[in-house]
C-alpha positions as CSV (number, residue, x, y, z in Angstrom):
1,X,-102.0,-41.9,38.6
2,X,-104.5,-44.5,37.3
3,X,-104.8,-48.1,38.5
4,X,-103.3,-49.3,35.2
5,X,-100.0,-47.6,36.2
6,X,-99.6,-49.7,39.3
7,X,-97.4,-52.6,38.2
8,X,-98.4,-55.1,40.8
9,X,-102.1,-54.8,39.8
10,X,-101.4,-55.8,36.2
11,X,-100.9,-59.5,37.2
12,X,-103.5,-61.7,35.3
13,X,-104.7,-63.4,38.5
14,X,-105.4,-60.1,40.2
15,X,-107.3,-58.8,37.2
16,X,-109.4,-62.0,37.1
17,X,-110.2,-61.9,40.8
18,X,-111.0,-58.2,40.6
19,X,-113.4,-58.9,37.6
20,X,-115.2,-61.7,39.6
21,X,-115.6,-59.6,42.7
22,X,-116.7,-56.6,40.7
23,X,-119.5,-58.7,39.2
24,X,-120.5,-60.0,42.6
25,X,-120.6,-56.5,44.1
26,X,-122.5,-55.1,41.2
27,X,-125.2,-57.8,41.5
28,X,-125.3,-57.3,45.2
29,X,-125.9,-53.6,44.6
30,X,-129.0,-54.4,42.6
31,X,-130.2,-57.0,45.1
32,X,-130.0,-54.5,47.9
33,X,-131.9,-51.9,45.9
34,X,-134.7,-54.3,45.0
35,X,-134.9,-55.4,48.6
36,X,-135.3,-51.8,49.7
37,X,-138.1,-51.2,47.2
38,X,-140.0,-54.3,48.4
39,X,-139.6,-53.3,52.1
40,X,-140.8,-49.8,51.3
41,X,-144.0,-51.2,49.7
42,X,-144.5,-53.4,52.8
43,X,-144.0,-50.2,55.0
44,X,-142.3,-52.2,57.8
45,X,-141.7,-50.5,61.2
46,X,-138.5,-48.6,61.4
47,X,-138.2,-48.4,57.6
48,X,-136.1,-45.2,57.9
49,X,-133.3,-47.3,59.4
50,X,-133.6,-49.9,56.7
51,X,-133.5,-47.2,54.1
52,X,-130.3,-45.8,55.6
53,X,-128.7,-49.2,56.0
54,X,-129.5,-50.3,52.4
55,X,-128.4,-47.0,50.9
56,X,-125.1,-47.4,52.8
57,X,-124.7,-51.0,51.6
58,X,-125.3,-49.9,48.0
59,X,-122.8,-47.0,48.4
60,X,-120.1,-49.3,49.7
61,X,-120.7,-51.9,46.9
62,X,-120.8,-49.2,44.2
63,X,-117.5,-47.7,45.3
64,X,-115.9,-51.1,45.6
65,X,-117.1,-52.6,42.3
66,X,-116.0,-49.4,40.5
67,X,-112.5,-49.6,41.8
68,X,-112.3,-53.4,41.1
69,X,-113.6,-52.9,37.6
70,X,-110.9,-50.4,36.9
71,X,-108.2,-52.7,38.2
72,X,-109.6,-55.5,36.1
73,X,-109.6,-53.3,33.0
74,X,-113.2,-54.1,32.2
75,X,-114.6,-50.9,30.7
76,X,-117.9,-52.6,29.9
77,X,-118.5,-53.6,33.5
78,X,-117.2,-50.3,34.9
79,X,-119.6,-48.1,32.9
80,X,-122.7,-49.9,31.5
81,X,-123.6,-52.7,34.0
82,X,-122.6,-50.7,37.1
83,X,-124.5,-47.6,36.0
84,X,-127.6,-49.7,35.3
85,X,-127.5,-51.0,38.9
86,X,-126.9,-47.5,40.2
87,X,-130.1,-46.5,38.4
88,X,-132.0,-48.8,40.8
89,X,-129.9,-48.3,43.9
90,X,-129.6,-44.5,43.8
91,X,-132.5,-43.6,41.6
92,X,-135.6,-45.8,41.9
93,X,-135.1,-47.0,45.5
94,X,-134.6,-43.6,47.2
95,X,-137.2,-42.0,44.9
96,X,-139.7,-44.7,46.0
97,X,-139.0,-44.3,49.7
98,X,-139.0,-40.5,49.8
99,X,-142.2,-40.5,47.7
100,X,-143.8,-42.6,50.5
101,X,-142.4,-40.4,53.2
102,X,-143.5,-37.2,51.6
103,X,-147.0,-38.7,51.0
104,X,-147.4,-38.9,54.8
105,X,-147.5,-35.1,54.8
106,X,-150.7,-33.9,56.5
107,X,-152.0,-31.7,53.6
108,X,-155.3,-33.3,52.7
109,X,-155.7,-33.9,49.0
110,X,-152.2,-32.8,48.1
111,X,-150.0,-35.3,50.1
112,X,-150.0,-37.9,47.3
113,X,-149.3,-35.3,44.7
114,X,-146.4,-34.0,46.8
115,X,-145.0,-37.5,47.2
116,X,-145.2,-38.3,43.5
117,X,-143.6,-35.0,42.6
118,X,-140.8,-35.4,45.1
119,X,-140.1,-38.9,44.0
120,X,-140.2,-38.1,40.3
121,X,-137.9,-35.1,40.6
122,X,-135.3,-37.1,42.5
123,X,-135.6,-40.1,40.1
124,X,-135.4,-37.9,37.0
125,X,-132.3,-36.0,38.3
126,X,-130.6,-39.3,39.3
127,X,-131.2,-41.0,36.0
128,X,-130.2,-37.9,34.0
129,X,-127.0,-37.7,36.1
130,X,-126.2,-41.3,35.3
131,X,-127.1,-40.9,31.6
132,X,-124.8,-37.9,31.3
133,X,-122.1,-39.9,33.1
134,X,-122.0,-42.8,30.6
135,X,-122.3,-40.5,27.6
136,X,-120.0,-37.6,28.5
137,X,-117.7,-38.4,31.4
138,X,-114.4,-40.1,30.5
139,X,-113.4,-43.2,32.5
140,X,-110.7,-41.3,34.3
141,X,-111.2,-37.7,35.4
142,X,-110.4,-36.2,38.8
143,X,-113.9,-35.0,39.2
144,X,-117.6,-35.7,38.5
145,X,-119.8,-33.2,36.7
146,X,-122.6,-32.8,39.2
147,X,-123.2,-34.3,42.6
148,X,-122.9,-38.2,42.5
149,X,-126.3,-39.9,42.8
150,X,-124.9,-42.1,45.6
151,X,-124.0,-39.0,47.6
152,X,-127.4,-37.5,47.0
153,X,-129.1,-40.7,48.3
154,X,-126.8,-40.7,51.4
155,X,-127.9,-37.1,52.1
156,X,-131.5,-38.2,52.2
157,X,-130.7,-41.3,54.3
158,X,-129.2,-39.1,57.0
159,X,-132.0,-36.6,56.8
160,X,-134.7,-39.2,57.5
161,X,-132.8,-40.3,60.6
162,X,-132.8,-36.9,62.1
163,X,-135.4,-36.4,64.9
164,X,-138.7,-34.8,63.9
165,X,-137.8,-34.4,60.3
166,X,-141.0,-33.1,58.6
167,X,-142.2,-34.2,55.2
168,X,-141.8,-30.8,53.7
169,X,-138.2,-30.7,54.7
170,X,-137.6,-34.0,52.8
171,X,-139.4,-32.6,49.8
172,X,-137.3,-29.4,49.7
173,X,-134.1,-31.4,50.4
174,X,-134.9,-33.8,47.5
175,X,-135.4,-30.9,45.1
176,X,-132.1,-29.2,46.3
177,X,-129.9,-32.3,45.9
178,X,-131.6,-33.0,42.6
179,X,-130.5,-29.6,41.4
180,X,-126.9,-30.4,42.5
181,X,-127.0,-33.7,40.6
182,X,-128.0,-32.2,37.3
183,X,-125.6,-29.2,37.7
184,X,-122.2,-29.1,36.1
185,X,-120.5,-28.3,39.4
186,X,-117.3,-30.4,39.7
187,X,-117.0,-32.8,42.6
188,X,-113.9,-35.0,43.4
189,X,-114.3,-38.5,41.9
190,X,-111.4,-40.2,43.7
191,X,-111.1,-42.5,40.6
192,X,-107.3,-42.7,40.5
193,X,-104.9,-44.2,43.0
194,X,-105.6,-42.2,46.1
195,X,-103.1,-39.7,47.6
196,X,-102.6,-39.7,51.4
197,X,-105.3,-37.0,51.8
198,X,-107.7,-38.9,49.5
199,X,-107.0,-42.1,51.4
200,X,-107.8,-40.5,54.7
201,X,-111.0,-39.1,53.3
202,X,-112.1,-42.4,51.7
203,X,-111.3,-44.5,54.8
204,X,-112.9,-42.2,57.3
205,X,-116.0,-41.8,55.1
206,X,-116.2,-45.6,54.5
207,X,-116.0,-46.3,58.2
208,X,-118.9,-44.0,59.0
209,X,-121.0,-45.4,56.1
210,X,-120.1,-48.9,57.3
211,X,-121.4,-47.9,60.7
212,X,-124.8,-47.4,59.1
213,X,-124.7,-51.0,58.1
214,X,-123.5,-52.7,61.3
215,X,-124.4,-50.5,64.2
216,X,-127.8,-50.6,66.1
217,X,-130.5,-48.0,65.4
218,X,-129.9,-45.8,68.4
219,X,-126.3,-45.2,67.4
220,X,-127.1,-44.8,63.7
221,X,-129.1,-41.7,64.6
222,X,-126.1,-40.0,66.1
223,X,-123.7,-41.2,63.4
224,X,-125.9,-39.5,60.8
225,X,-124.8,-36.2,62.2
226,X,-121.2,-37.0,61.6
227,X,-121.9,-38.1,58.0
228,X,-123.9,-34.9,57.5
229,X,-120.8,-32.9,58.5
230,X,-118.7,-34.7,55.9
231,X,-121.4,-34.1,53.3
232,X,-121.4,-30.4,54.0
233,X,-117.6,-30.3,53.7
234,X,-117.8,-32.2,50.4
235,X,-120.4,-29.8,49.1
236,X,-118.5,-26.7,50.0
237,X,-114.9,-27.6,49.5
238,X,-115.3,-30.4,46.9
239,X,-115.6,-28.2,43.8
240,X,-112.4,-26.3,44.7
241,X,-110.5,-29.5,45.4
242,X,-111.8,-31.0,42.2
243,X,-110.4,-28.1,40.1
244,X,-107.1,-28.3,42.0
245,X,-106.8,-32.0,41.0
246,X,-107.6,-31.2,37.4
247,X,-104.8,-28.6,37.3
248,X,-102.4,-31.1,38.8
249,X,-103.4,-33.7,36.2
250,X,-102.9,-31.2,33.3
251,X,-99.5,-30.3,34.7
252,X,-98.4,-34.0,34.8
253,X,-99.6,-34.5,31.2
254,X,-97.5,-31.5,30.1
255,X,-94.4,-32.8,32.0
256,X,-94.7,-36.5,30.8
257,X,-93.2,-36.0,27.3
258,X,-90.2,-34.1,28.8
259,X,-89.5,-37.0,31.2
260,X,-89.6,-39.5,28.3
261,X,-87.1,-37.5,26.3
């Protein structure tokens, strides 16, 4: 079921409020991303925690503004503007930070090269993923083609919080998640009105990501392990669940004309 099929949400005032909030959240997404880039250049103490917090904020805002834009019926906002902000939030910002982190690698003469390569690989994959999304993915499908860039950024935000994470691990991880982003592997999109299972998954994930935003640093470190478990489940079970949702959608489409008759 899509949001346009929910009768209550078709009221004009709800659509208007949804459109306004979606705009605000989209702009907030861009502000958080630019803030993160500036803080990365300043190399402030505890930047890994700020990186995780800001990526979490961007993820929440991105998820919310996408849902609100679909409720408002604004295709332009849902695809073009939102995707442009995502290019900063889940492309340029994480690429800049991980490039800085990898460049701290103690391999004299090659640390900067490694940082630039790691950052560019992630940036290129994220931007290609977003470009493919706006040019190929329809507005409503039960799955994404390739790992969402927001998910990939959250993977790295958890990784940098793990104790004693070495720079080469960040480099290898950035390359791996980049490969998942540009792949055609299906992952659940949760674009439609959520089922009970989807709702449980969305709420539980949102609460953990929200914890990154509001909880103190020493708790964030432990919370990152819980999010990592969810990410592993999504990577392993997500493609199969996405195909199941696709089959269900096709069955509903076949049955729809029979119900009308």
